[in-house]
N, C-alpha and C positions, 0 to 999 in steps of 0.2 A: 434479659428483659425483651419482651416482644416488640418487633418492629425496628429494633436498633441493632447494629452490628456489635456483637460482644467480642471484645478483644482483651488480651492481657498485656501488661507492660513487659517489654523485653528489657533486660538489664544492660544489654550491649548498647554502647553509644556510637552512633554513626553521624558523621558530619555535624557534630555538636548538638544533635537532637536525640531524644529517646524515642525509638520507634515502637510500634505496638504490633503484636502478633495475634492472629485468631486464637482463641482459647484451645482449640483442638491441637494446634501446632505446639503451643507452649506446654500443654500437658503431655504431649508425646515424647518430649525430651530432646536431647542434643541432635540426634540423627535427623529428626523432623525439622528442627530449626536450621540446621545446615542445608537441608534440601530446599527450604524456603528461600534462603539467601542465594543459593546456587541457581535456582530456577529463574528468579527475577533478575539475576545478573546476566542471563543469557540473551535477553531481548533488548531491543531499542526502546526508547522512552514511550513511543505511542503504543507499541505492542505490550509493554510492561503495564501501562495504565489500564488497558482493556482487560488483559489477563488477570490483573490483580483484582479488579472489580468482580470478574466472573468467579475466581477461586474463593475470594472472601465471602461472597454471597452464598456459595455452596456450603462452605464450612460453617457459616452461621446457621444455615438451614439444618445442617446435621446436628449442630450443638443444641438447637431448639428441640430436637427429637432425642436428646440425650445419647447421641451416638458418639463413639470414639473412632479414631482413624482405623483401628484394627477390626472394627465390626461393621464398617460400611460395606454394603452388599450391592451387586449390580442392580437389584431392584430399587434400591434407594436412589442411585444415580438416575435410573430411567424415570422414576417418579418425579424427581426434581426437574429434569429436562422437560418432561411432558407438561408440567404445570408451571413452567417458567413464565413470569410476568414482568412487565416493566415496573421498576421500583416506584417511579413518580406517578404513573397513571394507573397502575394496576391492571392494565390491559394485557391480554395474552401476547407473548413475545412472538416475533416473526420466526419463520423456519431458519432464516439466515442467522438470527441471533441465537437460536437454540443450538445450531451447528457450531457457532463460534464458542459458546459457553462449554459445550461438550468437548470441543477440541482443547480448550484451555484446561479444563478439569482433567482430561485424559493425560495430557502432557505433564501436568503437575504431579499427578499420582504416579506416573512413570518414574519421576525423579525420586519420589518418596520410596518407591520399591527399590530403585538403584542404591539408595542410601540406607536401606534396611530399616526404614521406619514403618513399612508395610510389607506383607508377604506377597500379595497379589494385587494387581490393579483392577478394582471392580468396575472401572469405566471402560475397560478394553472390550468387553462383550456387548456394550450398549450401542445400539444403532441410532444414528441421528435421524432427523426428519428427512423424508424423501424430497429431494430438490431436483428441479429441472436443470441439469448441468450441460445441456446440449450447446448452449451459446451464452455468451456474456450479456450482462444487462446494458453495458455501455455501447451506444450506437456508433458504428464507424461512419466517417463521412462518405458520401457517394463518390466513387473513384473519379467520375467525370468532373466533380466539383473541386477536387484537390488542386489541379494546375491553376484554375482560375482564382482560387482562394490565395494561393501563393503569389500569384501575379498582383493581387490587390495589396500586398504588403509593401508600403513605400520604402524607398531606400535613400530618401533625401533629408532624413532627420536622424538624430542620434537615437531617439526612442524607437523610431521605425526600424533602424538597423538592429537594435537590441531585440525587438519583438520578432523580427524575421529570423534572427539567429536562434532564439528560444523555440519558436514554433518549428523551425527546421530540425532542431535537436530532438524535440518531442516526436516528430514524424520519422526522421531518418535513423533514429536509434531505438525507438519504441520504449524509451525510458519513461519512468513515472515522473510526475511534476515535482515530487519531493526530492528525487535524485537530481533532477535538473537544477533545482534551486540551491542544492548543496555544492554545486560545482565551484571549484576554485581555479585560479589562473593556472596553477601547475597541473590541473586535471585535463587541460588541453595540451597535449604533448606529442612529440614526434620522436621516432627512432631513426630519423634522417631519411627514411624511405616512405613512411606513412604516418599521418596524423591519427591520434586516438583521443577519445574522451574516456576518462576514468570515473566510473560511477560507483557510489556506495548505496546499495539498494536495501530492501527489507531484509532483516535477519543479519545485517552486517556484511552482506556479500559485496565483494569488490570485483567489478567487471570492467574490462577495457574493450571498448567497441571502436572499430575502425571508422574514421570519418570520411564520407564520400566527398568528392571534389567540390561540389556546389556548396555543401554545408561548410566545408573548410573555408571557402571564400567568404561566406556569410559571417562566420565567427571572426575571421581575421579582419574583415571590414569593420565589424562592430568594435573589436579591441582597438584598432587603429583610431577610429573616430572618437572613442571614449578616452584615449590617451592613457591607457592603463597597462600597456605592454611592459613597462619597466617597474611596475609596482611589485611588492613582495609576493612570492609564489602562493602564499596562503590566503591572499586577498580573494574576495568573492569574484567569480567570473561575471555573473549577471547582476547588475546593480539596480537598486530601486530608484525610481525617479523622484526628484525633489518637487513635490506638489505638481503643478502644471507648467513648470518653468521650462521644460524640455531638456533640463540638465539631469545628470545622474549623481547620486550621492555616493558615499563610501560603503554604505550598508548593502548587504546582499539582498536580493529579492526573496521573499518568503513564498512557500507553496501557494498560499492564498493569493499572493500577488501574481503568480503565474496564471492561476485560474482567472483572475480579474482581467488580465491583458488578453488572454485567449477569448474570453467572453466579449470583450470590446471589439476585437478583430473579427470574430465571427459575425457579430451584429452588423458591423460596418460592411461586411461582404454579403449581407442579406441571408445568412444562414441562421436557422432557429437555435437560440441559445438555451431553450428549454429541452432540446433534443441532444445537442452536441456540447462537449466540454473538453477540458484539457486531456482527459483520459481517452477521448475519442481518437486522438492521433495514434495512440498506442494500438487501439483496436483496429484502426484503419490499416496500419502497417502489417499487423499480424494477419488480418483477413486477406490483404493483397498478396502476401507471400504464400499463404496456404492455398489461395485461389490459383496461383501459378504452379501449384504442385511442387513447391520447394520441399525439401526433406523436412519432415516434422521435427526431427532431432535438431536441425540447424535453427529452425524458427524458435524452438523451445529454448535453445541456448541464447539467442538474441533477446528473447523476452525475459530470460532469467528465471524461468519457472522450474521448480524441482520435479514437477509431475507433468507429463505430456498432455494429460487430460485437461489440465488448466489451460494450456495453450489452445487446445481444440475448442474450448468454450468461446474463444474469441473469433472463431471461424464463422463469419456470416456469409461467406461465398456460397452461392448455390441455394440459399435459403429464401430467396425472394420469389413470390408468386408472380409469374410472368403474365403480362396483359393478355397474350393470346389464349391463355387458359381461361381467364374469366370471360373473355369474349365468346367462349364456347358454351357458357351457361344457357340452357335452352328455353329461356322465357324472358 
């Protein structure tokens, strides 16, 4: 039926519920069903949700045109991506959304090929929209503003100590807010010579990043003040505050809570919250290191990027128009 996702009931029972599959997958048989299960087991919850929407919409589009998995052509994929629109508004999708959908479809069809549900991947030869990948969209903080901002973080309250430790972690590890929110007590560890933070990043990557001495002091001061040093190792490291009491509860801070406290601290320091956000600290660190001509491979490793081009997009160093140039405009 037009306008609705057409799915077939899958007989397999998972977690007490009957799940549904797109008709094209159900009709293609066991190999396709196995590929479906495998593909969505490979990703974390956020990626799984986004990829599932992208793949289901594409398969529904193919079903409406009476296509089967085995006769989907590159032209079909290209047509779908070119005409992609937002489901709710009907407006044309952005280039970033088109690229995301194409990536999801391409990776899913790869799994179908690997599991012998298709012979060739028709999305492999389809080019995504041209995007400006020279630099990331997240603005880094001006380097001269960083020391003053860090000085503005008070250390005379429990919430202040927590916020300083979190912001220091964002800045000095280049970790994403979600990875910082997931930290547990046991993820701040030492091998007796050096302290580390153990992060679980996008794609299930586990990374151990050395902790510099000032950040080590900030995290230790927070743990001592919070009185959580002897709590179970699986306990959350950074705790959510109990309303405005100045006390912390037992629950871990969520990624949205990290964004909220960063916004509050930026605003208090007089920095524009419509320009800077939690991800700005990651961009600031990567830009700073690349501007010092540190090895791209080392910075890429710190950022946890699988492709060095992604790291380079964060490099805002040398991209500012200097005032002495505009002063030379001859009128």
